[in-house]
PDB file of N, CA, C and O in Angstrom:
ATOM      1  N   UNK A   1     -41.242 -13.405 -20.013  1.00  0.00           N
ATOM      2  CA  UNK A   1     -41.542 -14.705 -20.572  1.00  0.00           C
ATOM      3  C   UNK A   1     -42.801 -14.643 -21.429  1.00  0.00           C
ATOM      4  O   UNK A   1     -43.559 -15.612 -21.475  1.00  0.00           O
ATOM      5  N   UNK A   2     -43.030 -13.560 -22.086  1.00  0.00           N
ATOM      6  CA  UNK A   2     -44.269 -13.356 -22.837  1.00  0.00           C
ATOM      7  C   UNK A   2     -44.599 -14.471 -23.827  1.00  0.00           C
ATOM      8  O   UNK A   2     -45.739 -14.936 -23.816  1.00  0.00           O
ATOM      9  N   UNK A   3     -43.686 -14.933 -24.680  1.00  0.00           N
ATOM     10  CA  UNK A   3     -44.073 -15.968 -25.640  1.00  0.00           C
ATOM     11  C   UNK A   3     -44.057 -17.384 -25.063  1.00  0.00           C
ATOM     12  O   UNK A   3     -44.433 -18.334 -25.750  1.00  0.00           O
ATOM     13  N   UNK A   4     -43.633 -17.534 -23.826  1.00  0.00           N
ATOM     14  CA  UNK A   4     -43.530 -18.861 -23.212  1.00  0.00           C
ATOM     15  C   UNK A   4     -44.891 -19.339 -22.726  1.00  0.00           C
ATOM     16  O   UNK A   4     -45.637 -18.581 -22.108  1.00  0.00           O
ATOM     17  N   UNK A   5     -45.214 -20.606 -23.009  1.00  0.00           N
ATOM     18  CA  UNK A   5     -46.466 -21.187 -22.542  1.00  0.00           C
ATOM     19  C   UNK A   5     -46.246 -22.300 -21.522  1.00  0.00           C
ATOM     20  O   UNK A   5     -47.130 -22.586 -20.714  1.00  0.00           O
ATOM     21  N   UNK A   6     -45.066 -22.932 -21.554  1.00  0.00           N
ATOM     22  CA  UNK A   6     -44.786 -24.073 -20.679  1.00  0.00           C
ATOM     23  C   UNK A   6     -43.332 -24.037 -20.242  1.00  0.00           C
ATOM     24  O   UNK A   6     -42.432 -23.879 -21.068  1.00  0.00           O
ATOM     25  N   UNK A   7     -43.103 -24.185 -18.947  1.00  0.00           N
ATOM     26  CA  UNK A   7     -41.755 -24.332 -18.392  1.00  0.00           C
ATOM     27  C   UNK A   7     -41.618 -25.778 -17.949  1.00  0.00           C
ATOM     28  O   UNK A   7     -42.452 -26.283 -17.198  1.00  0.00           O
ATOM     29  N   UNK A   8     -40.569 -26.445 -18.412  1.00  0.00           N
ATOM     30  CA  UNK A   8     -40.310 -27.833 -18.025  1.00  0.00           C
ATOM     31  C   UNK A   8     -39.117 -27.842 -17.075  1.00  0.00           C
ATOM     32  O   UNK A   8     -38.050 -27.321 -17.399  1.00  0.00           O
ATOM     33  N   UNK A   9     -39.307 -28.438 -15.900  1.00  0.00           N
ATOM     34  CA  UNK A   9     -38.272 -28.439 -14.867  1.00  0.00           C
ATOM     35  C   UNK A   9     -37.864 -29.867 -14.513  1.00  0.00           C
ATOM     36  O   UNK A   9     -38.521 -30.492 -13.681  1.00  0.00           O
ATOM     37  N   UNK A  10     -36.803 -30.405 -15.117  1.00  0.00           N
ATOM     38  CA  UNK A  10     -36.296 -31.711 -14.683  1.00  0.00           C
ATOM     39  C   UNK A  10     -35.510 -31.520 -13.385  1.00  0.00           C
ATOM     40  O   UNK A  10     -34.587 -30.707 -13.333  1.00  0.00           O
ATOM     41  N   UNK A  11     -35.864 -32.254 -12.356  1.00  0.00           N
ATOM     42  CA  UNK A  11     -35.264 -32.031 -11.038  1.00  0.00           C
ATOM     43  C   UNK A  11     -34.871 -33.334 -10.366  1.00  0.00           C
ATOM     44  O   UNK A  11     -35.304 -34.417 -10.760  1.00  0.00           O
ATOM     45  N   UNK A  12     -34.050 -33.201  -9.353  1.00  0.00           N
ATOM     46  CA  UNK A  12     -33.653 -34.316  -8.508  1.00  0.00           C
ATOM     47  C   UNK A  12     -33.789 -33.918  -7.049  1.00  0.00           C
ATOM     48  O   UNK A  12     -32.839 -34.015  -6.272  1.00  0.00           O
ATOM     49  N   UNK A  13     -34.987 -33.467  -6.689  1.00  0.00           N
ATOM     50  CA  UNK A  13     -35.225 -33.054  -5.301  1.00  0.00           C
ATOM     51  C   UNK A  13     -35.229 -34.270  -4.378  1.00  0.00           C
ATOM     52  O   UNK A  13     -35.775 -35.326  -4.698  1.00  0.00           O
ATOM     53  N   UNK A  14     -34.599 -34.076  -3.223  1.00  0.00           N
ATOM     54  CA  UNK A  14     -34.504 -35.138  -2.225  1.00  0.00           C
ATOM     55  C   UNK A  14     -35.292 -34.727  -0.985  1.00  0.00           C
ATOM     56  O   UNK A  14     -35.614 -33.554  -0.792  1.00  0.00           O
ATOM     57  N   UNK A  15     -35.593 -35.714  -0.154  1.00  0.00           N
ATOM     58  CA  UNK A  15     -36.214 -35.402   1.132  1.00  0.00           C
ATOM     59  C   UNK A  15     -35.265 -34.498   1.894  1.00  0.00           C
ATOM     60  O   UNK A  15     -34.054 -34.688   1.784  1.00  0.00           O
ATOM     61  N   UNK A  16     -35.730 -33.541   2.650  1.00  0.00           N
ATOM     62  CA  UNK A  16     -37.109 -33.248   3.039  1.00  0.00           C
ATOM     63  C   UNK A  16     -37.715 -32.079   2.268  1.00  0.00           C
ATOM     64  O   UNK A  16     -38.522 -31.348   2.841  1.00  0.00           O
ATOM     65  N   UNK A  17     -37.370 -31.865   1.003  1.00  0.00           N
ATOM     66  CA  UNK A  17     -37.775 -30.665   0.262  1.00  0.00           C
ATOM     67  C   UNK A  17     -39.065 -30.808  -0.540  1.00  0.00           C
ATOM     68  O   UNK A  17     -39.282 -30.039  -1.476  1.00  0.00           O
ATOM     69  N   UNK A  18     -39.929 -31.768  -0.203  1.00  0.00           N
ATOM     70  CA  UNK A  18     -41.140 -31.986  -1.000  1.00  0.00           C
ATOM     71  C   UNK A  18     -42.048 -30.761  -1.016  1.00  0.00           C
ATOM     72  O   UNK A  18     -42.493 -30.345  -2.086  1.00  0.00           O
ATOM     73  N   UNK A  19     -42.325 -30.190   0.117  1.00  0.00           N
ATOM     74  CA  UNK A  19     -43.217 -29.033   0.180  1.00  0.00           C
ATOM     75  C   UNK A  19     -42.641 -27.844  -0.584  1.00  0.00           C
ATOM     76  O   UNK A  19     -43.385 -27.100  -1.224  1.00  0.00           O
ATOM     77  N   UNK A  20     -41.334 -27.661  -0.524  1.00  0.00           N
ATOM     78  CA  UNK A  20     -40.697 -26.561  -1.236  1.00  0.00           C
ATOM     79  C   UNK A  20     -40.793 -26.754  -2.744  1.00  0.00           C
ATOM     80  O   UNK A  20     -41.001 -25.789  -3.480  1.00  0.00           O
ATOM     81  N   UNK A  21     -40.643 -27.996  -3.213  1.00  0.00           N
ATOM     82  CA  UNK A  21     -40.728 -28.277  -4.642  1.00  0.00           C
ATOM     83  C   UNK A  21     -42.118 -27.935  -5.170  1.00  0.00           C
ATOM     84  O   UNK A  21     -42.247 -27.344  -6.242  1.00  0.00           O
ATOM     85  N   UNK A  22     -43.140 -28.298  -4.435  1.00  0.00           N
ATOM     86  CA  UNK A  22     -44.518 -28.008  -4.830  1.00  0.00           C
ATOM     87  C   UNK A  22     -44.766 -26.502  -4.812  1.00  0.00           C
ATOM     88  O   UNK A  22     -45.355 -25.959  -5.746  1.00  0.00           O
ATOM     89  N   UNK A  23     -44.323 -25.830  -3.760  1.00  0.00           N
ATOM     90  CA  UNK A  23     -44.529 -24.401  -3.621  1.00  0.00           C
ATOM     91  C   UNK A  23     -43.826 -23.617  -4.735  1.00  0.00           C
ATOM     92  O   UNK A  23     -44.414 -22.702  -5.312  1.00  0.00           O
ATOM     93  N   UNK A  24     -42.584 -23.965  -5.036  1.00  0.00           N
ATOM     94  CA  UNK A  24     -41.831 -23.269  -6.083  1.00  0.00           C
ATOM     95  C   UNK A  24     -42.518 -23.428  -7.434  1.00  0.00           C
ATOM     96  O   UNK A  24     -42.618 -22.462  -8.191  1.00  0.00           O
ATOM     97  N   UNK A  25     -42.987 -24.617  -7.745  1.00  0.00           N
ATOM     98  CA  UNK A  25     -43.657 -24.864  -9.027  1.00  0.00           C
ATOM     99  C   UNK A  25     -44.942 -24.052  -9.152  1.00  0.00           C
ATOM    100  O   UNK A  25     -45.199 -23.456 -10.198  1.00  0.00           O
ATOM    101  N   UNK A  26     -45.744 -24.025  -8.101  1.00  0.00           N
ATOM    102  CA  UNK A  26     -46.996 -23.269  -8.126  1.00  0.00           C
ATOM    103  C   UNK A  26     -46.736 -21.770  -8.218  1.00  0.00           C
ATOM    104  O   UNK A  26     -47.423 -21.064  -8.955  1.00  0.00           O
ATOM    105  N   UNK A  27     -45.754 -21.286  -7.479  1.00  0.00           N
ATOM    106  CA  UNK A  27     -45.412 -19.857  -7.536  1.00  0.00           C
ATOM    107  C   UNK A  27     -44.861 -19.476  -8.904  1.00  0.00           C
ATOM    108  O   UNK A  27     -45.199 -18.419  -9.435  1.00  0.00           O
ATOM    109  N   UNK A  28     -44.018 -20.327  -9.476  1.00  0.00           N
ATOM    110  CA  UNK A  28     -43.452 -20.067 -10.795  1.00  0.00           C
ATOM    111  C   UNK A  28     -44.560 -19.972 -11.847  1.00  0.00           C
ATOM    112  O   UNK A  28     -44.541 -19.085 -12.700  1.00  0.00           O
ATOM    113  N   UNK A  29     -45.516 -20.886 -11.780  1.00  0.00           N
ATOM    114  CA  UNK A  29     -46.626 -20.880 -12.733  1.00  0.00           C
ATOM    115  C   UNK A  29     -47.464 -19.609 -12.579  1.00  0.00           C
ATOM    116  O   UNK A  29     -47.769 -18.940 -13.566  1.00  0.00           O
ATOM    117  N   UNK A  30     -47.827 -19.286 -11.363  1.00  0.00           N
ATOM    118  CA  UNK A  30     -48.699 -18.140 -11.119  1.00  0.00           C
ATOM    119  C   UNK A  30     -48.006 -16.815 -11.436  1.00  0.00           C
ATOM    120  O   UNK A  30     -48.599 -15.951 -12.082  1.00  0.00           O
ATOM    121  N   UNK A  31     -46.768 -16.643 -10.996  1.00  0.00           N
ATOM    122  CA  UNK A  31     -46.055 -15.375 -11.221  1.00  0.00           C
ATOM    123  C   UNK A  31     -45.780 -15.121 -12.696  1.00  0.00           C
ATOM    124  O   UNK A  31     -45.797 -13.972 -13.138  1.00  0.00           O
ATOM    125  N   UNK A  32     -45.526 -16.179 -13.466  1.00  0.00           N
ATOM    126  CA  UNK A  32     -45.204 -16.028 -14.881  1.00  0.00           C
ATOM    127  C   UNK A  32     -46.390 -16.291 -15.801  1.00  0.00           C
ATOM    128  O   UNK A  32     -46.280 -16.130 -17.016  1.00  0.00           O
ATOM    129  N   UNK A  33     -47.540 -16.700 -15.220  1.00  0.00           N
ATOM    130  CA  UNK A  33     -48.737 -17.002 -16.002  1.00  0.00           C
ATOM    131  C   UNK A  33     -48.457 -18.004 -17.118  1.00  0.00           C
ATOM    132  O   UNK A  33     -48.848 -17.805 -18.269  1.00  0.00           O
ATOM    133  N   UNK A  34     -47.763 -19.098 -16.746  1.00  0.00           N
ATOM    134  CA  UNK A  34     -47.428 -20.176 -17.677  1.00  0.00           C
ATOM    135  C   UNK A  34     -47.716 -21.513 -17.001  1.00  0.00           C
ATOM    136  O   UNK A  34     -47.863 -21.581 -15.781  1.00  0.00           O
ATOM    137  N   UNK A  35     -47.794 -22.564 -17.795  1.00  0.00           N
ATOM    138  CA  UNK A  35     -47.885 -23.910 -17.259  1.00  0.00           C
ATOM    139  C   UNK A  35     -46.491 -24.358 -16.849  1.00  0.00           C
ATOM    140  O   UNK A  35     -45.502 -23.949 -17.458  1.00  0.00           O
ATOM    141  N   UNK A  36     -46.407 -25.194 -15.824  1.00  0.00           N
ATOM    142  CA  UNK A  36     -45.124 -25.728 -15.358  1.00  0.00           C
ATOM    143  C   UNK A  36     -45.246 -27.244 -15.247  1.00  0.00           C
ATOM    144  O   UNK A  36     -46.176 -27.759 -14.625  1.00  0.00           O
ATOM    145  N   UNK A  37     -44.303 -27.947 -15.851  1.00  0.00           N
ATOM    146  CA  UNK A  37     -44.230 -29.407 -15.726  1.00  0.00           C
ATOM    147  C   UNK A  37     -42.933 -29.732 -14.993  1.00  0.00           C
ATOM    148  O   UNK A  37     -41.849 -29.367 -15.448  1.00  0.00           O
ATOM    149  N   UNK A  38     -43.046 -30.413 -13.864  1.00  0.00           N
ATOM    150  CA  UNK A  38     -41.888 -30.780 -13.048  1.00  0.00           C
ATOM    151  C   UNK A  38     -41.693 -32.288 -13.137  1.00  0.00           C
ATOM    152  O   UNK A  38     -42.583 -33.065 -12.789  1.00  0.00           O
ATOM    153  N   UNK A  39     -40.520 -32.687 -13.609  1.00  0.00           N
ATOM    154  CA  UNK A  39     -40.167 -34.108 -13.667  1.00  0.00           C
ATOM    155  C   UNK A  39     -39.116 -34.342 -12.585  1.00  0.00           C
ATOM    156  O   UNK A  39     -37.954 -33.975 -12.755  1.00  0.00           O
ATOM    157  N   UNK A  40     -39.521 -34.947 -11.486  1.00  0.00           N
ATOM    158  CA  UNK A  40     -38.607 -35.163 -10.370  1.00  0.00           C
ATOM    159  C   UNK A  40     -38.231 -36.640 -10.263  1.00  0.00           C
ATOM    160  O   UNK A  40     -39.050 -37.523 -10.517  1.00  0.00           O
ATOM    161  N   UNK A  41     -36.990 -36.887  -9.886  1.00  0.00           N
ATOM    162  CA  UNK A  41     -36.510 -38.260  -9.705  1.00  0.00           C
ATOM    163  C   UNK A  41     -37.246 -38.927  -8.541  1.00  0.00           C
ATOM    164  O   UNK A  41     -37.754 -38.254  -7.644  1.00  0.00           O
ATOM    165  N   UNK A  42     -37.293 -40.263  -8.572  1.00  0.00           N
ATOM    166  CA  UNK A  42     -37.890 -41.005  -7.461  1.00  0.00           C
ATOM    167  C   UNK A  42     -37.039 -42.229  -7.180  1.00  0.00           C
ATOM    168  O   UNK A  42     -36.327 -42.722  -8.054  1.00  0.00           O
ATOM    169  N   UNK A  43     -37.121 -42.711  -5.954  1.00  0.00           N
ATOM    170  CA  UNK A  43     -36.371 -43.909  -5.575  1.00  0.00           C
ATOM    171  C   UNK A  43     -35.075 -43.591  -4.849  1.00  0.00           C
ATOM    172  O   UNK A  43     -34.840 -42.464  -4.414  1.00  0.00           O
ATOM    173  N   UNK A  44     -34.252 -44.603  -4.733  1.00  0.00           N
ATOM    174  CA  UNK A  44     -32.990 -44.519  -3.992  1.00  0.00           C
ATOM    175  C   UNK A  44     -31.853 -44.866  -4.937  1.00  0.00           C
ATOM    176  O   UNK A  44     -31.901 -45.897  -5.607  1.00  0.00           O
ATOM    177  N   UNK A  45     -30.834 -44.022  -4.999  1.00  0.00           N
ATOM    178  CA  UNK A  45     -29.718 -44.262  -5.916  1.00  0.00           C
ATOM    179  C   UNK A  45     -28.469 -44.807  -5.223  1.00  0.00           C
ATOM    180  O   UNK A  45     -27.387 -44.821  -5.811  1.00  0.00           O
ATOM    181  N   UNK A  46     -28.614 -45.249  -3.989  1.00  0.00           N
ATOM    182  CA  UNK A  46     -27.483 -45.758  -3.225  1.00  0.00           C
ATOM    183  C   UNK A  46     -26.932 -44.740  -2.245  1.00  0.00           C
ATOM    184  O   UNK A  46     -26.239 -45.101  -1.294  1.00  0.00           O
ATOM    185  N   UNK A  47     -27.237 -43.462  -2.473  1.00  0.00           N
ATOM    186  CA  UNK A  47     -26.800 -42.391  -1.589  1.00  0.00           C
ATOM    187  C   UNK A  47     -27.984 -41.541  -1.148  1.00  0.00           C
ATOM    188  O   UNK A  47     -28.163 -41.283   0.042  1.00  0.00           O
ATOM    189  N   UNK A  48     -28.787 -41.110  -2.106  1.00  0.00           N
ATOM    190  CA  UNK A  48     -29.896 -40.198  -1.827  1.00  0.00           C
ATOM    191  C   UNK A  48     -31.241 -40.857  -2.097  1.00  0.00           C
ATOM    192  O   UNK A  48     -31.350 -41.773  -2.911  1.00  0.00           O
ATOM    193  N   UNK A  49     -32.261 -40.375  -1.400  1.00  0.00           N
ATOM    194  CA  UNK A  49     -33.631 -40.821  -1.627  1.00  0.00           C
ATOM    195  C   UNK A  49     -34.407 -39.665  -2.243  1.00  0.00           C
ATOM    196  O   UNK A  49     -34.507 -38.587  -1.657  1.00  0.00           O
ATOM    197  N   UNK A  50     -34.955 -39.900  -3.428  1.00  0.00           N
ATOM    198  CA  UNK A  50     -35.731 -38.897  -4.146  1.00  0.00           C
ATOM    199  C   UNK A  50     -37.215 -39.220  -3.976  1.00  0.00           C
ATOM    200  O   UNK A  50     -37.606 -40.387  -3.977  1.00  0.00           O
ATOM    201  N   UNK A  51     -38.033 -38.185  -3.831  1.00  0.00           N
ATOM    202  CA  UNK A  51     -39.421 -38.410  -3.451  1.00  0.00           C
ATOM    203  C   UNK A  51     -40.413 -38.423  -4.601  1.00  0.00           C
ATOM    204  O   UNK A  51     -41.599 -38.653  -4.366  1.00  0.00           O
ATOM    205  N   UNK A  52     -39.985 -38.189  -5.828  1.00  0.00           N
ATOM    206  CA  UNK A  52     -40.925 -38.230  -6.944  1.00  0.00           C
ATOM    207  C   UNK A  52     -41.868 -37.046  -6.947  1.00  0.00           C
ATOM    208  O   UNK A  52     -41.428 -35.899  -6.881  1.00  0.00           O
ATOM    209  N   UNK A  53     -43.158 -37.314  -7.023  1.00  0.00           N
ATOM    210  CA  UNK A  53     -44.205 -36.299  -7.060  1.00  0.00           C
ATOM    211  C   UNK A  53     -44.014 -35.319  -8.213  1.00  0.00           C
ATOM    212  O   UNK A  53     -44.174 -34.110  -8.043  1.00  0.00           O
ATOM    213  N   UNK A  54     -43.673 -35.846  -9.384  1.00  0.00           N
ATOM    214  CA  UNK A  54     -43.659 -35.030 -10.589  1.00  0.00           C
ATOM    215  C   UNK A  54     -45.060 -34.494 -10.810  1.00  0.00           C
ATOM    216  O   UNK A  54     -46.040 -35.143 -10.443  1.00  0.00           O
ATOM    217  N   UNK A  55     -45.164 -33.302 -11.411  1.00  0.00           N
ATOM    218  CA  UNK A  55     -46.483 -32.673 -11.506  1.00  0.00           C
ATOM    219  C   UNK A  55     -46.602 -31.767 -12.719  1.00  0.00           C
ATOM    220  O   UNK A  55     -45.608 -31.332 -13.300  1.00  0.00           O
ATOM    221  N   UNK A  56     -47.839 -31.498 -13.080  1.00  0.00           N
ATOM    222  CA  UNK A  56     -48.183 -30.492 -14.081  1.00  0.00           C
ATOM    223  C   UNK A  56     -49.023 -29.451 -13.348  1.00  0.00           C
ATOM    224  O   UNK A  56     -50.032 -29.778 -12.723  1.00  0.00           O
ATOM    225  N   UNK A  57     -48.590 -28.188 -13.433  1.00  0.00           N
ATOM    226  CA  UNK A  57     -49.251 -27.100 -12.712  1.00  0.00           C
ATOM    227  C   UNK A  57     -49.806 -26.106 -13.715  1.00  0.00           C
ATOM    228  O   UNK A  57     -49.123 -25.737 -14.670  1.00  0.00           O
ATOM    229  N   UNK A  58     -51.036 -25.672 -13.502  1.00  0.00           N
ATOM    230  CA  UNK A  58     -51.676 -24.697 -14.380  1.00  0.00           C
ATOM    231  C   UNK A  58     -51.130 -23.298 -14.172  1.00  0.00           C
ATOM    232  O   UNK A  58     -50.480 -23.018 -13.164  1.00  0.00           O
ATOM    233  N   UNK A  59     -51.397 -22.417 -15.134  1.00  0.00           N
ATOM    234  CA  UNK A  59     -50.898 -21.036 -15.068  1.00  0.00           C
ATOM    235  C   UNK A  59     -51.433 -20.270 -13.863  1.00  0.00           C
ATOM    236  O   UNK A  59     -50.888 -19.231 -13.491  1.00  0.00           O
ATOM    237  N   UNK A  60     -52.498 -20.783 -13.256  1.00  0.00           N
ATOM    238  CA  UNK A  60     -53.066 -20.122 -12.079  1.00  0.00           C
ATOM    239  C   UNK A  60     -52.581 -20.742 -10.769  1.00  0.00           C
ATOM    240  O   UNK A  60     -53.065 -20.381  -9.696  1.00  0.00           O
ATOM    241  N   UNK A  61     -51.620 -21.680 -10.851  1.00  0.00           N
ATOM    242  CA  UNK A  61     -51.042 -22.285  -9.659  1.00  0.00           C
ATOM    243  C   UNK A  61     -51.740 -23.540  -9.182  1.00  0.00           C
ATOM    244  O   UNK A  61     -51.321 -24.125  -8.183  1.00  0.00           O
ATOM    245  N   UNK A  62     -52.804 -23.979  -9.869  1.00  0.00           N
ATOM    246  CA  UNK A  62     -53.494 -25.212  -9.474  1.00  0.00           C
ATOM    247  C   UNK A  62     -52.760 -26.427 -10.019  1.00  0.00           C
ATOM    248  O   UNK A  62     -52.255 -26.405 -11.141  1.00  0.00           O
ATOM    249  N   UNK A  63     -52.702 -27.477  -9.229  1.00  0.00           N
ATOM    250  CA  UNK A  63     -52.103 -28.729  -9.689  1.00  0.00           C
ATOM    251  C   UNK A  63     -53.090 -29.422 -10.613  1.00  0.00           C
ATOM    252  O   UNK A  63     -54.221 -29.712 -10.222  1.00  0.00           O
ATOM    253  N   UNK A  64     -52.656 -29.687 -11.848  1.00  0.00           N
ATOM    254  CA  UNK A  64     -53.513 -30.342 -12.839  1.00  0.00           C
ATOM    255  C   UNK A  64     -53.319 -31.851 -12.844  1.00  0.00           C
ATOM    256  O   UNK A  64     -54.208 -32.592 -13.262  1.00  0.00           O
ATOM    257  N   UNK A  65     -52.169 -32.303 -12.386  1.00  0.00           N
ATOM    258  CA  UNK A  65     -51.881 -33.729 -12.308  1.00  0.00           C
ATOM    259  C   UNK A  65     -50.593 -33.935 -11.536  1.00  0.00           C
ATOM    260  O   UNK A  65     -49.664 -33.134 -11.645  1.00  0.00           O
ATOM    261  N   UNK A  66     -50.533 -35.011 -10.753  1.00  0.00           N
ATOM    262  CA  UNK A  66     -49.333 -35.265  -9.942  1.00  0.00           C
ATOM    263  C   UNK A  66     -49.118 -36.760  -9.787  1.00  0.00           C
ATOM    264  O   UNK A  66     -50.054 -37.516  -9.527  1.00  0.00           O
ATOM    265  N   UNK A  67     -47.868 -37.174  -9.951  1.00  0.00           N
ATOM    266  CA  UNK A  67     -47.485 -38.571  -9.713  1.00  0.00           C
ATOM    267  C   UNK A  67     -47.244 -38.756  -8.221  1.00  0.00           C
ATOM    268  O   UNK A  67     -47.169 -37.788  -7.464  1.00  0.00           O
ATOM    269  N   UNK A  68     -47.126 -39.996  -7.819  1.00  0.00           N
ATOM    270  CA  UNK A  68     -46.781 -40.305  -6.439  1.00  0.00           C
ATOM    271  C   UNK A  68     -45.290 -40.577  -6.326  1.00  0.00           C
ATOM    272  O   UNK A  68     -44.478 -39.929  -6.985  1.00  0.00           O
ATOM    273  N   UNK A  69     -44.942 -41.535  -5.492  1.00  0.00           N
ATOM    274  CA  UNK A  69     -43.538 -41.866  -5.266  1.00  0.00           C
ATOM    275  C   UNK A  69     -43.074 -43.043  -6.119  1.00  0.00           C
ATOM    276  O   UNK A  69     -41.921 -43.462  -6.017  1.00  0.00           O
ATOM    277  N   UNK A  70     -43.964 -43.584  -6.965  1.00  0.00           N
ATOM    278  CA  UNK A  70     -43.607 -44.757  -7.765  1.00  0.00           C
ATOM    279  C   UNK A  70     -42.534 -44.435  -8.804  1.00  0.00           C
ATOM    280  O   UNK A  70     -42.430 -43.302  -9.273  1.00  0.00           O
ATOM    281  N   UNK A  71     -41.740 -45.445  -9.154  1.00  0.00           N
ATOM    282  CA  UNK A  71     -40.761 -45.290 -10.230  1.00  0.00           C
ATOM    283  C   UNK A  71     -41.497 -45.323 -11.562  1.00  0.00           C
ATOM    284  O   UNK A  71     -42.479 -46.049 -11.719  1.00  0.00           O
ATOM    285  N   UNK A  72     -41.027 -44.547 -12.504  1.00  0.00           N
ATOM    286  CA  UNK A  72     -41.580 -44.518 -13.864  1.00  0.00           C
ATOM    287  C   UNK A  72     -43.059 -44.142 -13.918  1.00  0.00           C
ATOM    288  O   UNK A  72     -43.796 -44.660 -14.757  1.00  0.00           O
ATOM    289  N   UNK A  73     -43.493 -43.263 -13.050  1.00  0.00           N
ATOM    290  CA  UNK A  73     -44.885 -42.816 -13.066  1.00  0.00           C
ATOM    291  C   UNK A  73     -45.133 -41.884 -14.254  1.00  0.00           C
ATOM    292  O   UNK A  73     -44.233 -41.168 -14.692  1.00  0.00           O
ATOM    293  N   UNK A  74     -46.346 -41.905 -14.759  1.00  0.00           N
ATOM    294  CA  UNK A  74     -46.730 -41.058 -15.879  1.00  0.00           C
ATOM    295  C   UNK A  74     -47.958 -40.247 -15.487  1.00  0.00           C
ATOM    296  O   UNK A  74     -48.912 -40.787 -14.928  1.00  0.00           O
ATOM    297  N   UNK A  75     -47.932 -38.967 -15.778  1.00  0.00           N
ATOM    298  CA  UNK A  75     -49.062 -38.094 -15.508  1.00  0.00           C
ATOM    299  C   UNK A  75     -49.210 -37.141 -16.688  1.00  0.00           C
ATOM    300  O   UNK A  75     -48.212 -36.707 -17.263  1.00  0.00           O
ATOM    301  N   UNK A  76     -50.414 -36.822 -17.042  1.00  0.00           N
ATOM    302  CA  UNK A  76     -50.636 -35.883 -18.133  1.00  0.00           C
ATOM    303  C   UNK A  76     -51.825 -34.996 -17.790  1.00  0.00           C
ATOM    304  O   UNK A  76     -52.648 -35.324 -16.935  1.00  0.00           O
ATOM    305  N   UNK A  77     -51.888 -33.859 -18.485  1.00  0.00           N
ATOM    306  CA  UNK A  77     -52.990 -32.932 -18.285  1.00  0.00           C
ATOM    307  C   UNK A  77     -53.208 -32.177 -19.585  1.00  0.00           C
ATOM    308  O   UNK A  77     -52.273 -31.974 -20.360  1.00  0.00           O
ATOM    309  N   UNK A  78     -54.436 -31.765 -19.819  1.00  0.00           N
ATOM    310  CA  UNK A  78     -54.740 -30.987 -21.007  1.00  0.00           C
ATOM    311  C   UNK A  78     -54.431 -29.524 -20.717  1.00  0.00           C
ATOM    312  O   UNK A  78     -54.909 -28.958 -19.734  1.00  0.00           O
ATOM    313  N   UNK A  79     -53.625 -28.921 -21.584  1.00  0.00           N
ATOM    314  CA  UNK A  79     -53.288 -27.504 -21.458  1.00  0.00           C
ATOM    315  C   UNK A  79     -54.168 -26.728 -22.417  1.00  0.00           C
ATOM    316  O   UNK A  79     -54.305 -27.117 -23.577  1.00  0.00           O
ATOM    317  N   UNK A  80     -54.765 -25.641 -21.962  1.00  0.00           N
ATOM    318  CA  UNK A  80     -55.674 -24.886 -22.825  1.00  0.00           C
ATOM    319  C   UNK A  80     -54.921 -23.992 -23.772  1.00  0.00           C
ATOM    320  O   UNK A  80     -55.534 -23.284 -24.571  1.00  0.00           O
TER     321      UNK A  80
END
């Protein structure tokens, strides 16, 4: 992934996978030395409950910004 600077991951993770979603994003960023932006669904669609927590993760695995469980949350971070 040499020329890649940002990986965007649109997801629909449901409970109880919140910790796994965070861990995968941080590991992906650190192993590939790229920024990762995760856009996860939130709310209830009549069948499943999605937990939100969309995030921007730095190339070193640190969380640069994270939404909560609110619908239509917005988060941004400056990428170097």
